[in-house]
N, C-alpha and C positions, 0 to 999 in steps of 0.2 A: 348551710350556715351563711348568714349575711353579716358582714363586718363593714366598718367604715375605713376609709383611706383619706387622709388629708395631707397634702404635701408639706414637708419641712423645708423644701427647696435646697439649693446649693448642691444638688446631686446626691442628696442623702436618702432618697426614697427608692423603694422597690418598684421596678417596672411591673405593670400588670396588664396582660394581654389576654383577651377572651380566647379560650381553647388551650392556653399554655398550661403545661403540667411541669411543676418545678418545686423547689423548696422555697417556702415563704416564711416570714417571721412575724409572729403575732404577739400582742401583749399577753401578760399572764392570764387575763380573764377572757381571752379570745374574743374580744369585742372590736379590736382595731388592729391594723397593720402597724408595725413599729417603724420609726423613721431614723434609727441610728445605724451607723455603718456596722458596728460590732458591739454586742452587749451580752452580758451574762444573765440579763433579766428578761429575755424574750423566749418564745417557744418556737421551735422549728416544726413545720408540717410539710409534708409532700402533698400537694393538692392541685386541683384543676380550677382555673378561673372560668366560671360559668357565665357570669353577667356583670356588667359595669353600668351603673346608672348615676345620673346627676340631676338635681332638681331643675336646673335651667337647660342643660344640654341634652337631656334625654339619655337614651342608651348609647354607649360608646363601645368601640372595638378595642381600644387600648389606651393605657397611660404610659407613655414612653419617657423615662426619666434619665436617659443617658445624656450626659453633658450638662451644660448650664442653661440650655433652653429646652424646656420640656415640650413634648408634642402630645396632644390629646386627640386621638383618632376617633372621629365620629362614625356612625354606622354607614353613612353614604360614601365613605372612603376619603373624605377630606379631613384635614387636621387643623387644629388651632395650636400655634406655637407661642409659648409663654416664657417670659424671662424668669429664670430661676436663680439669678445671682445679684445683679445691680438694681433693677427695678422689679423686684419680686412681685409676681402675679400680674404684671403688665402684659397684655396680649401684643405680641410683635407681629403676628400674622394670623388671619387677615385683619385688615382695619375694620372698624365699625362694630366689632363684637364686644359686649360687656358681660362679665361674669361677676356676680356679687360675692360668691363664696366658692371655695375649692373643695368642698366636702363631697366625697363620692361614696356610694354604697356598692359593695362587692359581694356577689354571690360566689361562694367558694365550696367546692366539693373536696373535703379532706379525705385523702386516700390513706395517709399514715401520719401518726404523731411520732416523731423520731425520738423524743426525749432529750434532744440536744438544744442548745442555744446557738445563736450566731457566733458567739465567741468560741464555743466548743467546735463548731463546724470549721471555723477558720483555722483553729489549731491542728485539725486533722487533714487540712487540704494544703498541698504544696503550692508554691507560686506557679509552677508549670501547670498544675491541675486547674488553678484559678484562671489562668490565661486561656486554657483550652475551653473551660466552661463559658467564659465570656464570649469567645468566638462562636461557640455552638449556640448560645442564647441569641446572639445578634442574628445569626442565620435563621433560627426558629422564628424570631420576631418578624423578620422580613417576610417569611412565608405566611405567618398567621395574619399579618396586616396587609399582605399583598402589595408590598412596596419593594423597590430595589435600592433604597437608601436608608440610612439611619444616621 
């Protein structure tokens, strides 16, 4: 299945890393990833990210949305750092790159439709479990992106 992902910025977006298997949240029509922190209107799926493409940037390894500067990892191992808070969409690093739009196409292999929304998942997960998941995800992202930082 191919969906679209477009950032809402401000740390509201799901990270997507090629090879990652996790829970992801889609709109009701399963055409796009949602950009809300928690909603009763989305659909949770357990899926694997197969491919990420962008009209101008080509194939990417990942869209890392942790913090208020997003990192878009290119296939060659380099990344573009983009402001996600004050000067939204402005490329902070490296200089000289311009991107006209931030719409990405994501190939997703859905392994399971859970029947839950992000709101329902949040209610079922304790704070301690959320912290553990966040730590596990960061370690998994480092491994998949072959970096030692996030």
